[in-house]
N, C-alpha and C positions, 0 to 999 in steps of 0.2 A: 567544607561545601556547605551550607546550608541547604539543609533536603525541605525541594514547597509543599507547604500545606494542602494538602489533600484534600477536598472538597463535597468529588463526583467519586462513583464509585469505579465512572471510565478513564480516573485520570491515573489508576492503579496499572495498571499493564505497563508495562517494558517498551510495548509494542508500540503504545501509546503517545511512553514518551520520546521514539527514538522517530516518532512519525514526526511529534512537533519539530526534532533537533536540525531533517529534512527539511520543511517548511521553511524552518529559517536560514539553513547553507542554500533551499533553493532561490530561496529569493532574492538571496547578496548572489549570486551569480543570476538570475536574469534582469539583472541591474549594468546590463554588459548582455544582454541582448536589446535588436529592436523589437520593439517592443509588436511592429505588423509583422513581424513573424510567425508563421503558424504555429512554430515548435511555442513560442514566448505561452502563450495563453493555454499549452493545454498542457506543458508545462503547470500552470500556475495554476488552475482547475484540478486534473491529477495529483498533485501534491499535496493541493485542499481534501480532498476527496480523501485519502487514507484516514489520516489524526477521524474526518466526521462523523464517517462512514466505523468505526472503533467504540467513537462514543455509545452511535444510536445503534450498535449490535450488543454492545454489553448491555443497555442497556430495554436491550427484547427478555419476556420471559424464554419461549422455548427451543432446544437448539437448534434446532434448522432455521429459526429467526437468526438468532444467533451469529451460530454459519455464515447463512446467507449474507452478512454486514460484513462480516470478516471476510472474505471470500472476497469481495465485492474492493474490501481492505488493498487486498494481499491484490489483484490483482488492476487497481490505481498505482502502489507502488513498481508492481511492472511496470503501465506505462511507463510513470516515471523515467525506468530504466531505462528505457527505450526514446523513448522524448535525447536524454544524454547520450544516446551514440547514434544520434537524427543529430543532434549539435557539434558533434567530431566527425562526421562524417562530411557535414558541411562546411569542415572546417572555421568555425563559431571559436571552441574550445581544442584538448589536446586532447590526449587518451588522461594523461597526469592527473592534469586537472578536471576533472572529474570522475577519477580515484574513489573522493573520498564520497560522494555523493552516494557513489557507487553501491558502496560499506555500509553506506547506511541504511540504505535501501535492501542491498542481502538481507543485513542480521535482524529486520523489521517484518521482511519477508519469510524470512524463519522463523520469526518469533509467533509471526499469521497463525503460517501451515503449524504449530504445536498447537497454538489454540486454540483452533480446528478438530483437532485431533483430539484434545482433553476434552472437550463437548461432544465429542463423535468420531474416536472413533474409525468410523467406517465410515466414513465422509469422503475422506480421501483413500485412494489405493481401491476403489473399489474395483469387481469382479466385473471385466466384463458383463454384458447382457446381450442377450439373443434381440433383430429388433421384429419390434412387431409392429402390425397394423390394426386399426378397429378394428378389423372380419376379423382377426386371430381371432382364435379360440383357444 
């Protein structure tokens, strides 16, 4: 198998490649879903959001900026998983038919969490902080 030429830094992370893999997989699935269904548009937009946010986050210089985009990509990937659940709940697909997509999403989310932790270890798993208002000293 030939490795594609890498032109940009955002193409290097495995999470990016898995997110593109999911876009292809979801596109094939969406061909079987009526475009009038709300979940069709939602899955299309959320699946597209994942690689776009990975690319944009990879272009940021500061850790908080990078993490914000990677976290948005993670949220979009989880939204995709929920869309697959909705399609199963509505009887459009069986659980077995969406397993491959869920596996790709699971790996993508795990890789994104790893990226976030490598950039900003304190970003995930923060200790709870007490609620404060502007009047607190």
